[in-house]
C-alpha positions as CSV (number, residue, x, y, z in Angstrom):
1,M,-38.1,-45.5,71.8
2,P,-38.3,-47.9,74.8
3,L,-38.4,-51.7,74.2
4,T,-41.9,-53.2,74.3
5,D,-42.6,-56.3,76.3
6,A,-42.6,-58.3,73.1
7,H,-39.1,-57.0,72.2
8,K,-37.8,-57.8,75.7
9,R,-39.3,-61.3,75.4
10,Q,-37.6,-61.9,72.0
11,L,-34.3,-60.5,73.2
12,S,-34.4,-62.8,76.3
13,Q,-35.2,-65.8,74.2
14,F,-32.5,-65.2,71.6
15,A,-29.9,-64.5,74.4
16,L,-30.8,-67.8,76.2
17,I,-30.6,-69.8,72.9
18,A,-27.3,-68.1,71.8
19,D,-25.8,-68.9,75.2
20,G,-27.0,-72.5,74.9
21,Y,-25.3,-72.9,71.5
22,L,-22.1,-71.2,72.8
23,R,-22.0,-73.7,75.7
24,L,-22.4,-76.6,73.2
25,A,-19.5,-75.1,71.2
26,S,-17.3,-74.4,74.2
27,D,-15.0,-77.3,73.1
28,S,-14.0,-75.0,70.2
29,A,-11.8,-72.9,72.5
30,Q,-8.8,-75.3,72.0
31,I,-9.4,-76.2,68.3
32,F,-7.1,-74.6,65.9
33,E,-8.4,-76.2,62.8
34,T,-9.9,-73.8,60.3
35,F,-13.6,-73.2,60.2
36,G,-13.7,-74.2,56.5
37,M,-11.8,-77.4,56.9
38,T,-15.0,-79.5,57.1
39,K,-16.2,-78.3,53.7
40,T,-14.4,-80.8,51.6
41,A,-15.2,-83.7,53.9
42,F,-18.9,-83.5,52.8
43,L,-18.1,-84.0,49.1
44,P,-19.7,-87.2,47.7
45,S,-16.3,-88.9,47.3
46,S,-15.2,-88.2,50.9
47,S,-15.6,-90.2,54.0
48,I,-16.7,-88.3,57.1
49,T,-14.6,-89.2,60.1
50,E,-15.7,-88.9,63.7
51,E,-13.4,-85.8,64.1
52,V,-15.0,-84.1,61.1
53,Q,-18.5,-84.9,62.4
54,K,-17.5,-83.3,65.8
55,L,-16.1,-80.2,64.0
56,A,-19.2,-79.9,61.8
57,M,-21.4,-80.0,64.8
58,L,-19.3,-77.3,66.6
59,S,-19.5,-75.2,63.4
60,A,-23.3,-75.6,63.4
61,H,-23.5,-74.6,67.1
62,L,-21.3,-71.5,66.5
63,S,-23.4,-70.5,63.4
64,S,-26.6,-71.1,65.4
65,A,-25.4,-68.8,68.2
66,A,-24.5,-66.2,65.5
67,I,-28.0,-66.5,64.0
68,R,-29.5,-65.6,67.4
69,L,-27.1,-62.7,68.0
70,A,-27.9,-61.3,64.6
71,S,-31.6,-61.7,65.3
72,M,-31.2,-59.7,68.5
73,E,-29.7,-56.9,66.5
74,E,-32.7,-57.1,64.1
75,V,-35.1,-56.9,67.0
76,L,-33.2,-53.8,68.3
77,K,-33.5,-52.3,64.8
78,W,-37.3,-52.9,64.7
79,A,-37.5,-51.4,68.2
80,G,-36.1,-48.1,66.8
81,F,-32.5,-48.3,67.9
82,S,-30.3,-46.7,65.2
83,R,-26.9,-47.6,63.7
84,T,-26.6,-51.3,64.3
85,T,-23.8,-53.5,62.9
86,Y,-26.7,-55.5,61.4
87,D,-27.7,-52.6,59.1
88,E,-24.1,-51.8,58.3
89,C,-23.2,-55.3,57.4
90,R,-26.3,-55.9,55.4
91,S,-25.7,-52.6,53.5
92,Y,-22.1,-53.7,52.7
93,F,-23.2,-57.2,51.4
94,G,-26.6,-56.1,50.2
95,W,-28.3,-56.3,46.8
96,H,-28.7,-52.5,46.3
97,P,-25.5,-51.1,44.7
98,S,-26.7,-47.6,45.5
99,I,-26.3,-48.2,49.3
100,R,-23.2,-50.2,49.3
101,T,-20.5,-48.8,51.4
102,A,-16.7,-49.1,51.3
103,D,-16.5,-50.2,55.0
104,E,-13.3,-52.1,55.7
105,R,-15.1,-54.3,58.2
106,G,-16.5,-56.3,55.3
107,Q,-13.0,-57.3,54.3
108,S,-12.2,-59.0,57.6
109,C,-13.9,-61.0,60.2
110,S,-14.8,-58.2,62.5
111,E,-17.6,-57.1,64.8
112,W,-19.8,-58.2,61.9
113,L,-18.9,-61.9,62.3
114,H,-22.2,-63.0,63.8
115,I,-24.1,-61.5,60.9
116,M,-21.6,-62.8,58.4
117,L,-21.9,-66.3,59.9
118,R,-25.7,-66.0,59.8
119,D,-25.7,-65.0,56.2
120,N,-23.1,-67.6,55.3
121,A,-25.2,-70.3,56.9
122,A,-28.4,-69.2,55.1
123,H,-27.0,-68.7,51.5
124,E,-25.5,-70.8,48.8
125,E,-21.7,-70.5,48.8
126,P,-20.6,-67.7,46.4
127,P,-18.7,-68.7,43.3
128,I,-14.9,-68.7,43.2
129,T,-14.9,-66.3,40.2
130,H,-15.9,-62.8,40.8
131,P,-18.4,-61.6,38.2
132,D,-19.4,-58.5,40.0
133,L,-18.9,-56.5,43.2
134,E,-21.6,-58.3,45.1
135,Q,-20.1,-61.7,44.4
136,Q,-16.6,-60.4,45.2
137,R,-17.8,-59.3,48.6
138,R,-19.7,-62.5,49.3
139,R,-16.6,-64.6,48.2
140,S,-14.4,-62.5,50.5
141,R,-16.9,-63.1,53.4
142,Q,-16.7,-66.9,52.7
143,D,-12.9,-66.9,52.5
144,C,-12.6,-64.8,55.7
145,I,-14.8,-67.2,57.6
146,E,-13.1,-70.3,56.3
147,R,-9.7,-69.1,57.4
148,L,-10.7,-68.6,61.0
149,T,-10.0,-71.3,63.5
150,F,-12.8,-72.6,65.7
151,A,-11.1,-71.0,68.7
152,E,-11.1,-67.6,66.9
153,V,-14.8,-67.9,65.9
154,L,-15.7,-68.8,69.5
155,A,-13.7,-65.9,70.8
156,V,-15.3,-63.4,68.4
157,T,-18.8,-64.7,68.7
């Protein structure tokens, strides 16, 4: 099915916005701190240094770019394009046990990273303990993202 004018407009807007966020995060290319290092800095007993503020903003820019890239895949899905990484990732981490797959991409930060970052930014952090398969997968997603350096996230996004 060909893209409608509305789909083309949406894709153009998302691409422009994602590019803007990636430009804002371009300083990340030389940062080898882990993506999750800012998490503890925002606890009530912590003080937030200027460096942590900078890293938190870079993290937000990278996540915002990822949100737009994931949204582009969603538009392509609505337009009738089949087999998107969006669907595959959502099935892996989804709520419906009957459609969960055993895809190895869910156990690493892979071509799904933009969707994983989008979902990570939009959901409460999963618990450390693993009461069920769904929570295990979400915890693994969180751990994977937190281990990446800013440079790696920028390179993959």
